[in-house]
N, C-alpha and C positions, 0 to 999 in steps of 0.2 A: 971180817975186817972191822975193827972198832971204828965208831963214828966220833969225830972230834967234837968237843963242846961248841966250837964255832959253827960247825955244820948244823948241830942241833939248834943252836940259837937262831941261825939263819932260817932254818925250816920253821921254827915256831913263829918267827916274825912274819914270814911269808904266809903262813897259815892264818895268823891273826889278821894280817892285812886283807887277805882274801875274804875272811869272814866279815870284817867290818865293811869292805866294799860291797859285799852281797847284801848286808843289812841296810846300808845307806842307799843302795840302788833301789830298794823297795820302800823307802821311807818318803812319804809325800807330805809336804807342808803347804805350798801354794805354787801356782804357775798360771800363765796366761792360757786362754782357750778361745775357741771360735764356736759360737752358737750354730747348731745345725737345724734345730727346730724348737718351737716353744709351745707348750700346752697351757693356755690361759685358764683352763678350768682347774687343773691340778697345780698350777703355778710352778711348773717344772720345765726343764729343758733337756735336750740332748746336746752334748758338747764334745767337740774334738779337742783334746789337749794340744796346745800349739808348740810344745817342745817335745822332741823325740826322746824315747827311752833307750835302754840298752838291753840286748839279749845275747846270750852266749850261743855260739854255733856248736857243731858237733866236736870241734877240737878245743872248745873252751875259750875261744877268742870272742871278745865282745864286739857287737856290731850295732849300729844305730837302727832303730825300728820305730814305726809309728805306735803310739800308745792307743789302746782301744777307745772306741766311742764310749762316753759316760752317759748313762741313761738315768732318768728320774732324778736329775740334779735340781734341788730346790733353788729357785731364783730369789735373791734378796733384793727387795725394794725398800727404800727409806720408809719406816713405819713406826708409829707409836701413838699412844693416847687416843686410839680410835680413828686415826687418820693415816692415810697411805698415799705416797706419791708413786704413780705407776707410769710406765711408758710402753709403747708397742714394741716389744722385743721381736726381732726378726732374724732370720737365718743370715749369717755373715757378721752379726754383731760380735765385737770382741768383749771378753769378760775376764775376770780374775777368779780362778778356781782356788778355793780354800778347803783343805782337807781336815776333817775332825780327828781328834786324838783317838776316839773310840767309835764303834759302830753306832750309826744314828737311826737304824731301821725302826725300832720301837718308838723312838721320839718322833720320827717323821710321820708315823701312822697315827699316833695318839696324843702327841704333845705332852706337856707336864714333865715330871722327872721319871725316867725309865732306866731299867737295867740294860746294859749292852748285850744284845742277843748273841753276839759273836765276839771272840777275843781279838779280832783283827785291830790293828792300830795304824793310823795315818795311811789308810788304804784308799785306792782310787774309787772304791764304791761309796765313800762317805764324803763326797764333795758338795760344796755350796758354790753357787755362781753369783758373783758380784758383777753386774753389767755396767760397763762404763770405761774401763781402762782403754787407752788409745795408743796404738802403734803410730809411728810417724807416717805410715802409709794411709791411715784412716783418721788422723787427728782433725779436729775442727779448727776454724780460724776466726779471727776478729772477736776474741774473747774480751769482754769488758773488764777493765782493771779497776773500775771505780764503783760498779753497781752489782747487785745480785740479779741474775737473770734466769728465768725459765724460758728456754728458746728452742727453736728448731735447729738442727745441725747447720743449716745454711744461714742462720741468723736472720731470715726474712721476717719471722714472727716471734715476738717475745713479750713476756711480762717482766718488768724491771722495777726493783726497789732501790732507791737512791738513799744511802745512809747519811748523806750530807744535807740534801734539801728535804728529806723525808717525803719525797714525791713517789708515786707509783705510776709508771708509764705503761700503756698498752700499745703495742704495734701489731696490727692484725690486717694485713693486706686482703685476707679472705673474709673479713667481717667479724663482728662480735655478736653472738646470740645469747640472750639472757632469758632463762625460763624461771619465773618466780611469781607468786601471787601478789607481791607488793615490794616496791623498791623505795627506800627513803633517802633523800639527799638533805643533809643538814644545812647546807649553804647554797650560794648561787650556782647555777648551772649555765654554761655557755655552749650553744650549739651553733657551729659554723656552717653546717650543711642544712639540708632539708629535714624538717621534723614532720613526720607523718603519724597521725593518730588514726588507727584503723577502727577501734571499738570505743574510742573515747577514754577519758581519764577516770571519770566516775560514772556509774550507771551502766547501761547496756545499750546495744543497738536495737533493742526491741521495744523502745518507748521510754526508757528511763532517761535521766539527765546525762548527757554525753560528757559534759565537763563542768567543773566548778572551779572558779578562780577567785580567790579572796585578795583584795588589795588593788592598787592602781595598776592600770595596764597602759602601756605606751606602744602604739603601732607606728612604725616608720615604713610607709608604703601603702599599698591598697589593701582593703579588707573586704572580703566577699562572703555573702551568706546565700546559700542555695543558688549560686551562680550570679548573684547581683551585687554590684559594688555598693557598699554601705559606708565607705570612707568619706572624707570631707569633700570629695569630688562628685558625689552622687546627686541625682536630681529626682524630683517628684512630679507625677502627672496629676491632672485634675486640680490644679492650683487656682484659687480665687481669693480675693481679698476678703477680710472679715474675720469672724471668730471660728469659722469652720476649720476642721483638720484637713491637711493635704491628703492626697492619694498615696498609694503605696509607692515604694521605691521603684524607679524605672529599671 
């Protein structure tokens, strides 16, 4: 029985559509994912793609399936010029998976410009993980709309740069620790709380000069040295009139 041109055209269209559907179902560009684990030494992670894929059953019908775990996925931190911003990536963090046009195996191992070792394209095996995208279920709140902040998710601690006042603000309920051989302040410094010198500002605790201050000093309140008051309220013992010096501070 001869086949009509319409039937042939319909068959070709159906075949073409099936082929294109098959190709695009395997083509990966980007999608959200969920971090399962992070390797800080290799700077890679294991990621569960957060969108399901499709697979054909025995009858050729498509059904929704979980995509496989992606292993050895390079994590992208903001980096350049010898500096990197890192953060403690943890299981459950959301990320954006970006898939390379070509196989990244040789580049990942050696850097530089490499030949793709495999002809695969836009494959699940060639993903990068950008940590940071937020679903509504895990979004942060109280985002500053006027300043740049490096902050904890709960907003309790942050470093803030104000583009209007040009001020830098530190909010650290857990304290600030600075490890440096020398700190220089070009202008006045105000300390509202207790200032404690453990080893002195200049010299050492083993006999050197503990502190050197150049310029006028104004004390408001008492001043003690070795447990004795040497402010304007102190007294001396062994006092007698004449040209002799008084005794030591009481």
